C-alpha atoms as one frame of an Amber mdcrd trajectory, in Angstrom:
protein
   4.482 -13.644 -22.348   4.006 -15.411 -19.062   6.546 -15.723 -16.001   7.067
 -18.437 -14.216   3.983 -18.496 -11.375   4.267 -20.281  -8.138   1.421 -22.354
  -7.508  -1.692 -21.649  -4.584  -1.164 -22.918  -1.722  -4.173 -23.543   0.747
  -4.123 -21.387   3.859  -0.433 -21.988   4.110   2.417 -19.259   3.566   5.361
 -20.575   1.412   8.155 -18.914   0.413   9.962 -17.834  -2.772  13.332 -18.548
  -3.326  15.348 -16.147  -4.633  16.154 -17.903  -8.283  11.766 -17.366  -8.308
  12.645 -13.751  -8.536  15.319 -13.526 -10.813  16.260 -12.225 -14.232  16.028
 -15.574 -16.067  12.780 -16.050 -14.662  11.948 -12.662 -15.793  10.363 -11.317
 -12.592  13.335  -8.779 -11.744  12.178  -6.342 -14.221   9.543  -5.698 -12.323
  10.954  -5.403  -8.912   8.603  -8.230  -7.374  10.795 -10.454  -5.079   9.566
 -12.397  -1.506  11.544 -12.839   1.311   8.844 -13.561   3.770   6.199 -16.596
   3.549   3.214 -15.365   1.235  -0.337 -16.461   1.067  -0.578 -15.736  -2.805
  -0.058 -17.435  -6.332   1.240 -14.440  -8.245   1.205 -14.260 -12.255   2.465
 -11.497 -14.811   0.851 -12.094 -18.273   1.506  -9.825 -21.588  -1.654  -9.931
 -24.404  -3.723 -13.364 -23.807  -4.468 -15.569 -20.898  -6.082 -12.886 -18.223
  -7.607 -14.094 -15.455  -8.746 -10.620 -14.498 -11.575 -10.763 -17.105 -13.307
 -13.762 -16.145 -13.772 -12.336 -12.622 -15.570  -9.219 -13.790 -11.790  -7.130
 -14.432 -10.797  -5.210 -16.834  -9.174  -6.448 -20.175  -5.979  -4.934 -20.644
  -6.050  -5.890 -24.663  -3.418  -7.438 -27.041  -1.097  -5.018 -26.234  -1.705
  -4.415 -22.741  -0.703  -6.839 -19.678  -2.300  -7.833 -16.216  -0.230  -9.125
 -12.371  -2.235 -11.069 -10.322  -1.965 -12.393  -7.063  -4.689 -15.539  -6.101
  -4.750 -16.854  -3.036  -7.035 -19.461  -0.892  -6.712 -18.028   2.556  -9.509
 -19.838   4.508  -8.640 -23.160   2.813 -12.170 -23.831   1.507 -10.827 -24.072
  -2.572 -12.479 -20.447  -3.392 -10.144 -17.847  -3.825  -9.279 -14.428  -4.238
  -7.910 -12.678  -7.310  -5.691  -8.969  -7.031  -4.641  -7.510 -10.513  -3.475
  -4.677 -11.548  -3.377  -4.218 -15.116  -1.377  -1.676 -17.653   0.136  -1.078
 -21.158   3.172   0.315 -22.301   3.003   3.294 -24.473   6.162   5.251 -25.781
   8.837   3.087 -24.092   6.740   3.935 -20.100   4.642   1.509 -18.253   1.446
   3.048 -17.326  -0.354   1.205 -14.703  -3.910   1.100 -13.700  -4.944   3.764
 -11.183  -6.211   0.684  -9.051  -6.359  -2.567  -8.123  -8.746  -4.880  -8.888
 -10.367  -7.044  -6.205 -12.225 -10.067  -6.223 -13.577 -12.426  -3.139 -10.789
 -10.349  -1.420 -11.343 -12.520   2.635 -11.023 -15.431   0.710
């Protein structure tokens, strides 16, 4: 299952609008919202299509999930990636103890 994704805008801040993070979009259940300009494309994937493993991160597997942020802070077309993975066990969310980051200054 994927949630709506906001696009990467190279070296520009963009605003999320309330409907981007409401219950209908699926983001509300994550507790994530944006009220100020952000420089990252955010995404959530469950079961497949993960971004982290393609860049050296952990594959959370078919029963896992991944939340990510991708950015291009200097506008050169190379992106940074920040990922947190986890799984739901006995109706409890268990997130990885740390965020995986690659090319964080891009």
